[in-house]
C-alpha positions in Angstrom: -81.4 119.8 205.5 -79.9 117.1 203.1 -78.6 119.3 200.5 -77.0 116.2 198.0 -79.1 115.3 195.3 -79.3 119.2 194.6 -75.6 118.9 194.2 -76.1 116.2 191.6 -78.3 118.5 190.0 -76.1 121.7 189.4 -73.5 118.9 188.7 -75.3 117.2 186.1 -76.6 121.0 184.8 -72.4 122.0 184.4 -71.8 119.2 182.5 -74.8 120.1 179.8 -73.6 123.4 179.6 -69.9 122.5 179.1 -71.0 119.7 176.2 -73.0 122.7 174.2 -69.9 125.2 174.6 -67.3 122.1 172.9 -70.6 121.2 170.6 -70.4 125.0 169.7 -66.7 125.5 169.2 -66.7 122.6 167.1 -68.7 124.5 164.5 -67.3 127.1 164.8 -64.2 125.6 164.1 -65.7 123.8 161.2 -66.9 126.8 159.4 -63.7 128.7 160.1 -61.5 125.5 158.6 -63.6 125.6 155.5 -64.3 129.5 155.1 -60.0 129.1 155.4 -59.6 126.3 152.8 -62.1 128.9 150.1 -59.6 131.3 151.2 -56.3 129.0 150.5 -58.0 128.0 147.2 -58.7 131.5 145.5 -55.1 132.1 146.6 -53.3 129.5 144.5 -55.6 130.4 141.8 -55.3 133.5 141.6 -51.5 132.8 142.1 -51.7 130.6 139.1 -54.5 131.7 136.9 -54.5 135.1 137.6 -52.5 136.1 134.7 -54.6 134.2 132.5 -57.6 135.9 133.9 -56.3 139.3 133.4 -55.0 138.7 130.0 -58.8 137.6 128.9 -60.1 140.9 130.9 -58.0 142.4 128.5 -58.6 140.6 125.4 -62.4 141.8 125.7 -60.7 144.6 125.5 -57.9 144.9 123.2 -57.8 142.4 120.7 -55.0 141.5 117.8 -57.8 141.7 114.9 -57.2 140.8 111.3 -56.1 143.9 108.6 -57.3 142.9 105.0 -55.1 142.3 102.1 -55.6 144.6 99.0 -56.4 141.8 95.8 -54.4 141.6 93.2 -54.9 143.3 89.9 -56.0 141.6 86.0 -54.4 142.4 83.4 -55.3 141.4 79.8 -52.5 139.7 77.4 -52.1 143.5 75.8 -51.3 145.6 78.6 -55.1 146.5 79.7 -56.1 146.6 83.3 -59.2 144.5 83.5 -60.0 144.5 87.2 -58.4 146.0 90.3 -59.7 146.9 93.9 -59.7 149.7 95.0 -59.5 151.4 98.6 -61.7 153.8 100.4 -63.0 155.0 103.4 -65.7 156.6 105.5 -64.9 159.4 108.1 -67.4 159.8 111.2 -66.5 161.9 114.5 -67.7 160.5 117.8 -68.5 164.3 118.8 -70.2 164.2 121.9 -67.1 161.5 122.8 -64.4 164.5 122.8 -63.5 166.3 126.0 -64.0 170.2 126.2 -60.3 170.4 127.1 -59.8 168.9 123.8 -63.0 170.6 121.9 -62.8 174.3 122.7 -60.1 176.9 121.8 -58.9 178.6 125.1 -56.8 181.1 126.3 -52.4 179.6 127.5 -50.2 182.7 129.1 -52.5 185.2 127.4 -52.1 183.8 124.0 -55.0 182.0 122.1 -54.6 178.7 121.9 -57.4 177.5 118.8 -58.3 173.4 118.7 -62.1 173.5 117.1 -62.0 176.5 115.1 -58.7 175.1 113.6 -59.8 172.5 112.8 -62.9 174.2 111.1 -60.2 176.4 109.2 -57.9 173.0 107.9 -61.7 171.6 106.5 -62.5 174.7 104.7 -59.8 174.8 103.0 -58.8 171.2 102.0 -62.1 169.9 102.3 -64.5 173.1 101.0 -67.3 171.6 100.9 -68.4 173.8 103.7 -66.9 177.3 104.6 -64.8 176.9 108.3 -68.0 178.8 109.6 -70.1 176.3 107.9 -68.5 173.7 109.0 -68.0 175.3 113.0 -71.8 175.5 112.7 -72.2 172.2 111.7 -69.9 170.7 114.5 -71.7 173.0 117.3 -75.3 171.5 116.1 -74.1 168.3 116.2 -72.1 168.7 119.8 -75.4 170.2 120.7 -77.5 167.1 120.1 -74.8 164.8 121.6 -74.0 163.2 118.0 -72.2 159.9 117.8 -72.1 159.6 113.7 -71.3 162.7 112.9 -70.0 162.4 108.9 -67.1 164.0 107.8 -66.4 162.6 104.9 -67.7 159.4 102.0 -65.6 157.8 100.0 -62.1 159.0 100.4 -59.0 157.6 99.5 -55.8 156.4 101.7 -54.2 160.5 101.1 -57.2 161.9 102.0 -57.9 160.2 105.1 -54.0 160.4 106.0 -54.7 164.0 105.4 -57.8 164.4 107.7 -55.9 162.7 110.5 -53.2 165.2 110.5 -55.7 168.4 111.1 -56.2 169.8 115.2 -58.2 167.0 117.3 -58.3 164.4 114.6 -54.4 163.9 115.1 -55.2 162.7 118.5 -56.4 159.0 116.4 -53.1 158.7 115.8 -51.5 158.7 119.3 -50.7 155.4 121.1 -51.1 157.3 124.7 -54.4 159.3 123.7 -55.8 156.8 120.5 -59.8 157.7 121.9 -59.5 161.5 122.6 -60.1 162.5 119.5 -63.5 160.6 118.7 -62.5 159.5 115.2 -64.3 157.1 113.2 -62.9 155.3 110.2 -64.8 152.7 108.1 -62.3 151.0 105.3 -63.6 149.2 102.8 -62.5 147.8 99.5 -64.3 147.5 95.7 -64.0 145.2 93.3 -63.6 147.3 90.0 -63.3 146.8 85.8 -62.1 149.3 84.2 -63.2 148.6 80.8 -66.8 149.1 81.7 -68.8 146.0 81.7 -66.0 144.0 79.1 -65.5 140.4 80.1 -67.9 140.9 82.9 -68.8 137.1 83.6 -65.5 135.4 82.8 -63.8 137.3 85.1 -66.2 137.3 87.5 -66.3 138.4 91.4 -64.7 138.5 94.3 -67.3 140.8 96.9 -68.9 139.0 100.5 -66.6 135.9 99.4 -68.7 134.9 96.1 -66.2 134.3 94.4 -67.4 133.4 90.8 -65.2 133.1 87.4 -61.1 133.9 87.5 -62.0 136.2 90.4 -63.2 132.6 92.3 -60.6 130.2 90.5 -57.4 132.4 91.2 -58.6 133.7 94.5 -55.2 131.6 96.0 -53.2 134.5 94.0 -55.2 137.0 94.5 -56.5 137.6 97.6 -52.9 138.0 99.4 -52.2 137.3 102.9 -53.9 139.7 105.8 -52.4 141.0 108.2 -53.1 142.1 111.7 -53.4 145.1 113.7 -54.0 145.5 118.0 -57.2 147.1 117.9 -59.3 148.4 120.8 -62.8 148.0 121.7 -64.9 150.9 122.3 -67.7 151.3 122.9 -69.1 148.8 120.4 -66.3 149.6 117.5 -62.8 148.4 117.3 -60.6 151.0 117.0 -56.7 150.8 116.0 -54.2 151.5 119.0 -51.1 152.9 117.2 -48.2 151.0 118.1 -45.7 148.0 116.7 -47.9 144.8 118.1 -49.3 144.3 113.8 -48.5 142.4 110.9 -49.0 144.2 107.2 -50.8 142.6 104.7 -49.5 140.9 101.9 -50.7 142.4 98.7 -52.2 139.8 96.5 -50.3 138.5 93.3 -51.2 140.3 89.7 -52.7 137.3 87.2 -52.2 138.4 83.4 -54.8 137.1 81.1 -54.8 135.2 77.4 -57.3 137.6 76.6 -56.8 140.4 74.2 -58.6 143.5 75.4 -58.6 144.8 71.6 -60.0 141.4 70.2 -62.2 141.1 73.4 -64.0 144.5 72.2 -64.2 144.0 68.9 -65.7 140.2 69.7 -68.4 142.2 71.9 -69.1 145.0 69.3 -69.9 142.5 66.5 -71.7 140.0 68.2 -74.3 142.5 70.0 -74.7 144.1 66.3 -75.7 140.7 65.1 -78.0 139.8 67.9 -79.9 143.4 68.1 -80.2 143.2 63.8 -82.0 139.5 64.7 -83.4 140.2 68.4 -82.2 137.5 69.5 -82.4 136.3 73.1 -79.1 135.6 74.2 -75.9 135.0 72.3 -71.7 133.8 73.0 -68.8 133.9 71.1 -65.1 132.5 71.7 -61.8 133.5 70.1 -58.7 131.0 70.9 -55.7 130.7 70.1 -54.8 127.5 67.8 -51.1 126.5 68.8 -51.9 127.3 72.8 -54.9 127.0 74.1 -55.3 130.9 75.2 -58.7 132.4 75.5 -58.5 135.8 73.1 -62.2 136.7 73.4 -64.8 135.4 75.3 -68.2 137.1 75.2 -71.7 136.6 76.4 -74.8 139.1 76.4 -77.9 138.7 77.2 -81.1 140.9 77.4 -83.2 141.4 80.0 -86.9 141.7 80.2 -87.2 144.5 81.1 -84.7 146.1 78.8 -85.2 144.1 75.7 -82.9 146.8 73.6 -79.6 146.0 75.5 -77.3 143.3 75.8 -75.2 142.7 79.1 -72.6 139.9 80.6 -75.5 138.0 82.7 -74.3 134.6 82.9 -71.2 132.1 81.1 -72.9 130.6 78.1 -69.5 129.9 76.6 -68.4 128.0 79.3 -71.8 126.4 81.1 -74.0 125.9 79.2 -75.0 122.8 77.5 -77.0 122.3 74.4 -78.0 120.2 71.1 -74.8 121.4 68.6 -76.9 120.9 65.3 -75.0 120.7 62.3 -71.3 121.9 63.8 -71.5 118.1 64.8 -72.0 116.6 61.7 -68.1 117.2 61.7 -67.3 115.0 64.5 -70.0 112.1 62.7 -68.2 112.5 59.7 -64.9 112.1 61.3 -66.3 109.4 63.2 -67.2 107.6 60.3 -63.8 107.9 58.1 -61.5 106.3 61.4 -63.7 103.8 61.9 -63.3 103.3 57.9 -67.1 102.7 56.9 -67.5 106.1 54.6 -65.2 107.6 51.9 -66.2 111.1 50.9 -66.2 110.8 47.7 -69.0 107.5 48.1 -72.4 109.0 46.3 -76.1 109.0 48.5 -79.1 110.2 47.6 -80.8 112.9 49.8 -84.3 111.2 49.8 -86.1 114.3 48.2 -85.0 115.4 51.2 -86.9 113.8 53.9 -86.2 110.6 55.7 -88.2 108.4 57.7 -86.7 106.0 61.1 -88.8 104.4 63.5 -91.7 106.8 62.7 -89.9 110.0 62.7 -89.5 112.1 60.1 -85.5 114.4 59.7 -85.4 117.3 56.7 -83.1 118.9 54.4 -83.2 122.9 55.1 -84.2 122.9 51.4 -86.9 121.4 50.3 -86.6 118.4 47.6 -83.3 117.9 49.0 -80.1 117.5 47.2 -80.5 115.0 44.8 -77.9 111.8 44.7 -74.4 113.6 45.8 -71.3 112.7 47.4 -70.2 112.4 51.1 -68.2 115.7 50.6 -71.0 117.7 49.1 -73.4 116.5 51.3 -71.5 117.8 54.1 -70.7 121.1 52.1 -74.7 121.2 51.6 -75.2 120.7 55.5 -77.3 117.9 54.5 -79.0 115.6 57.7 -80.9 113.3 55.5 -77.2 111.8 53.6 -75.6 112.7 57.6 -78.2 110.5 59.0 -78.3 107.9 56.5 -74.5 107.5 56.0 -74.4 106.9 59.8 -77.2 104.8 60.5 -76.3 102.4 57.9 -72.8 101.9 59.2 -73.8 101.4 62.7 -77.4 100.5 63.2 -76.6 97.0 64.3 -73.4 98.3 66.3 -74.8 101.7 67.5 -71.9 101.5 70.4 -69.6 101.5 67.9 -70.1 105.0 66.4 -71.0 106.2 70.3 -67.3 105.1 71.7 -65.5 106.0 68.9 -66.6 109.4 69.5 -65.9 109.2 73.1 -61.8 108.4 71.7 -62.2 111.7 70.6 -62.8 113.3 74.1 -66.1 114.5 73.2 -66.9 113.1 76.5 -64.8 114.8 77.9 -64.5 118.1 79.9 -61.8 120.8 77.7 -60.2 121.5 81.2 -60.6 125.3 81.1 -59.4 127.1 84.1 -62.5 128.4 85.4 -65.7 126.9 87.6 -69.0 125.7 86.2 -67.6 124.0 83.1 -70.1 121.0 83.0 -69.7 117.1 81.0 -70.5 116.9 77.8 -73.3 114.5 77.3 -72.9 111.3 74.6 -76.1 108.5 74.4 -74.8 105.5 75.8 -76.3 102.3 74.9 -77.7 100.4 77.4 -78.7 103.0 79.5 -82.5 104.2 80.6 -82.5 107.4 77.9 -80.9 105.5 74.8 -83.5 104.8 72.2 -84.1 103.6 68.6 -83.5 107.0 67.9 -80.3 108.1 69.7 -77.4 107.0 67.1 -79.2 108.4 64.5 -80.1 111.7 66.2 -76.3 112.2 67.1 -75.0 111.6 63.9 -76.7 115.4 63.2 -76.0 116.9 66.4 -79.1 116.2 68.7 -79.7 114.7 71.7 -75.5 115.0 72.2 -75.0 117.7 74.3 -71.7 119.9 74.5 -71.4 123.4 75.4 -69.9 126.1 72.9 -66.6 126.1 74.4 -66.5 122.3 73.9 -67.3 122.9 70.4 -64.3 125.4 69.4 -61.9 123.3 71.3 -62.5 120.4 69.2 -62.5 122.3 66.1 -59.1 124.0 67.1 -57.9 120.5 67.7 -58.6 120.1 63.9 -56.7 123.3 62.9 -53.3 122.2 64.9 -53.7 118.7 63.0 -55.2 116.4 65.4 -53.3 117.5 68.8 -56.1 118.6 71.6 -54.7 121.5 73.5 -56.7 122.6 76.8 -58.1 126.2 76.4 -57.2 128.4 79.4 -57.4 132.0 80.4 -54.2 132.5 82.7 -50.9 133.4 81.1 -49.0 134.6 83.5 -49.1 135.5 87.4 -47.0 138.3 89.1 -45.9 140.4 91.9 -43.8 143.8 91.9 -43.0 143.4 87.9 -41.9 139.3 88.5 -43.0 137.2 86.6 -43.7 133.8 89.2 -45.7 131.6 87.0 -46.1 131.0 83.5 -48.8 128.5 81.4 -47.6 126.3 79.0 -49.8 124.4 76.7 -51.7 121.2 78.2 -52.1 118.4 75.2 -54.2 116.0 75.7 -53.4 114.1 72.3 -54.9 113.8 68.9 -58.0 113.6 68.2 -58.2 111.4 64.7 -55.4 109.6 62.7 -53.3 112.2 60.3 -56.0 111.1 57.5 -58.8 111.7 59.4 -57.8 115.3 60.3 -56.4 115.8 56.9 -59.6 114.9 55.2 -61.6 117.2 57.9 -59.7 120.3 57.6 -60.6 119.6 53.7 -64.5 119.3 54.5 -64.2 122.6 56.6 -62.6 124.5 53.5 -65.4 123.7 51.4 -68.1 124.5 53.5 -66.4 128.7 52.8 -64.8 128.1 49.8 -67.1 126.2 47.5 -70.2 127.6 46.0 -73.1 126.5 47.7 -71.4 125.9 50.8 -73.6 126.9 53.6 -70.8 129.5 54.3 -70.1 130.6 51.7 -71.5 134.4 50.7 -71.3 134.8 54.6 -67.8 134.4 55.0 -66.1 134.0 51.4 -63.1 136.1 51.3 -59.6 134.8 49.0 -57.3 137.6 52.0 -59.0 136.1 55.2 -59.1 132.1 54.4 -61.7 131.3 56.8 -62.6 127.5 57.2 -66.1 126.4 59.1 -69.5 124.9 59.5 -72.5 126.3 60.1 -75.3 125.2 62.5 -78.8 125.2 63.3 -80.3 123.7 66.1 -83.7 123.2 66.2 -85.0 123.6 70.0 -88.5 121.9 71.5 -87.8 119.0 68.1 -90.3 117.0 68.0 -92.4 118.1 70.7 -95.4 119.8 68.9 -94.0 123.6 70.4 -93.0 126.6 68.5 -90.0 126.1 67.1 -86.7 128.3 68.2 -83.7 128.0 67.4 -79.8 127.9 68.5 -77.3 129.1 65.2 -73.7 128.9 64.9 -70.7 128.7 63.0 -67.3 126.8 64.5 -63.7 127.1 62.4 -60.8 128.7 62.2 -58.4 130.7 60.1 -56.6 131.5 57.6 -56.3 127.6 57.4 -53.4 127.3 55.5 -51.6 128.2 58.7 -54.7 128.7 61.5 -54.0 130.8 63.9 -56.9 131.2 65.6 -60.3 129.1 65.9 -63.5 130.9 66.5 -67.4 130.0 67.1 -70.6 132.0 67.6 -73.9 130.7 69.0 -77.1 133.1 68.9 -80.1 131.6 70.4 -83.4 132.3 69.9 -82.8 134.7 66.9 -86.4 136.5 65.5 -87.0 136.8 61.4 -86.5 134.9 58.9 -84.3 133.1 56.7 -83.0 131.3 60.2 -79.5 130.0 59.7 -76.1 129.5 61.1 -74.9 130.3 57.3 -76.9 133.5 57.1 -76.9 134.4 60.8 -74.0 133.7 62.6 -70.9 133.2 60.3 -70.9 136.7 58.7 -69.8 137.3 62.5 -67.2 134.9 62.0 -65.8 137.2 59.0 -65.8 140.1 60.8 -64.2 138.7 63.7 -61.4 137.7 61.3 -61.3 141.2 59.5 -61.3 142.6 62.6 -58.2 140.6 64.1 -56.1 140.4 60.6 -56.5 144.5 60.1 -54.9 145.1 64.0 -52.0 142.8 63.3 -51.7 142.5 59.8 -47.9 142.0 59.3 -48.3 138.8 62.1 -50.5 137.5 60.0 -51.1 138.1 57.0 -50.9 140.9 54.3 -54.5 142.5 53.6 -55.5 146.0 51.8 -58.2 145.9 54.5 -58.8 148.8 56.4 -61.9 148.4 58.5 -61.7 147.7 62.0 -63.5 148.0 65.3 -60.7 148.0 68.2 -59.2 150.1 70.7 -55.9 150.7 69.6 -52.7 151.1 71.7 -49.3 152.3 69.8 -46.7 149.7 69.9 -44.7 152.5 71.6 -47.0 152.9 75.0 -47.0 148.9 75.2 -44.7 148.4 78.6 -43.5 145.9 81.0 -44.6 146.9 84.9 -42.9 149.6 86.0 -41.5 150.4 89.5 -41.2 153.9 90.7 -38.7 155.5 93.2 -40.2 155.1 96.8 -39.7 158.6 97.0 -41.0 160.8 94.6 -40.9 164.5 95.0 -41.0 165.5 91.1 -43.2 164.4 88.8 -41.7 161.1 87.1 -42.9 160.7 83.7 -45.5 157.9 84.0 -46.8 157.6 80.3 -46.6 154.1 78.7 -46.9 152.5 82.8 -49.6 150.5 83.8 -51.9 153.3 86.2 -52.7 150.8 89.0 -48.7 151.4 89.4 -48.0 154.6 89.4 -51.9 155.3 91.3 -49.9 153.1 93.9 -46.6 154.4 93.9 -48.1 158.4 93.8 -50.7 157.8 97.0 -48.1 156.5 99.1 -46.2 159.2 98.7 -49.0 161.8 99.6 -50.4 162.9 96.7 -54.3 163.0 95.6 -54.6 161.2 91.9 -57.8 161.5 89.7 -57.7 159.1 86.9 -59.8 159.6 83.4 -59.8 156.7 81.5 -59.2 153.8 83.2 -57.6 150.9 80.6 -54.7 150.4 82.3 -52.3 152.2 80.3 -51.5 155.9 81.1 -51.1 158.1 77.6 -51.1 161.8 79.2 -50.6 163.4 82.5 -50.7 166.7 84.5 -48.5 168.3 85.8 -45.5 167.4 82.8 -42.4 165.5 84.0 -40.1 166.8 86.2 -42.6 169.5 88.1 -41.6 170.0 91.8 -44.6 168.6 93.6 -46.3 169.2 97.0 -48.1 167.4 99.5 -51.4 166.6 98.8 -51.4 167.9 95.5 -53.9 166.5 92.7 -52.0 164.5 90.0 -54.1 163.6 86.7 -53.3 160.5 84.3 -55.1 160.2 81.4 -55.3 156.2 80.2 -56.5 155.0 76.6 
């Protein structure tokens, strides 16, 4: 039988099998090579990037976290603490986290080792809101309910917090080897306080929740300090400090000393509030400014709430931030502009036209029905005649109003005062040719309408007149300090003269006459040969010419003593109720009260006076002091009297003592225990301030 075909067939089949095996081999080799490449890539990645990955994994649990700095203090020029940061803590316990070996009392070598019992004993002794037995019941009940956030103490000082961390079980929190064994949770927070209980709140502002307002906001770069950092571990969503050396201590903020005088601020506050209550006014403000330096000695802003009309609060800073028609206090600027332009002499006569004049169909009236007859320009100013002021200005500038407006601008009346606080708006002086300009703009401006100034801008101009024409920028910062060392001192900033010396002399004479001459609008309210006040009254109407109910802003701006000016002042009272309503009747008496209060508080510095009335906080001169440094280690009670309370508290708390402060106005007047008494850790020290 012929088998050749069969042999050829087997050969073909064998060849096919070999080809298939080779194909499978190649596929397996290919996949093996791919796997080897992947492994090689991963090994290279591990070698070169593994440390980065491991570091990232660690940082998911342990990170360097910021530690906020303590804000600096704010002091008044006369040594009172006006704003400070108080550090406080809330102390909680994750009692369910603590292991039985850490929590339970035990027997070792036949001796009882107290753990939870010892903790309860310590708490019962130093935090006796519960007895030791009460604390034990409190803890056993919380542990049975697996409480992860059990309150131990809230609103405690750093000294109290540090004391708690020395107690059994809790002490593990401070140990590097086992910081979480204790289950302790500490929430720290700081709160900005104003020890003078609401005084100058709107000037000081706030710095909480990054809502920087007032001086707190303006000088935040000085006050807030530099944050530090601490290595912390994240456990169950919470960051816990690790007790190691890898941290940067925060740097406390610098202290700021203001030009404000707490005694003057208190007295001005009381004087303004009393008059506002008498007239049921909606709001008001008052400023006292140092003539030579521009330092603000007092700035008071008061308003009532719709829900509480019997009390006044510091709600907004009207003195700095509110533009309004100044009314007749602006006549000083108008008279000076006319004298500077050479179009008026104060001796020239002018008719008040029976108390009413009409310009472009609009009537302008004097406060006194029937007017004042024919008077000199000097007398027109003293009487505050609207008709005479407008006639003099309109007749001189009706064909060239831009000259009048430009003269006002050259007297810095279109510029901000330059106060070192946020929120000051730019004054409004009407401009010919603009959309808001009308034929009435110039005459209306001449007696204080259509022009808009803040109270601060008004008093800054009057201050320049008192200062022989030199405009000094107002300011609130006096010094910046750190640990008692003066780092910066503010010097006065001068803009230049607002007018020629001749015009300044005339303006000063006009302002003296408003008070000294019988019939002057401020004579009955302010005349006193001992006080020697110069100034101008104002009564501005709201809704003027709009047919609405008339409401008023009454004011007085001036300075004292006029022969040697030390202080300039402005008082603005908005929407008083009753009659008669005028600046001379309502606002000017406040200026007299302020002048009398300042004279009485510092008689040898200003003028000899027999006046004894004073409404201010008194500090004996023997207690006025520089910032004091205390020893780093305090074992016996130092003499803290006369020191800033913040300095003493900081030093005593750092040494482990609990400090309680009665009062809070800045200077320590008495202490307990007395100087030289030996102190014990955790002892309570009482400081009383005035």
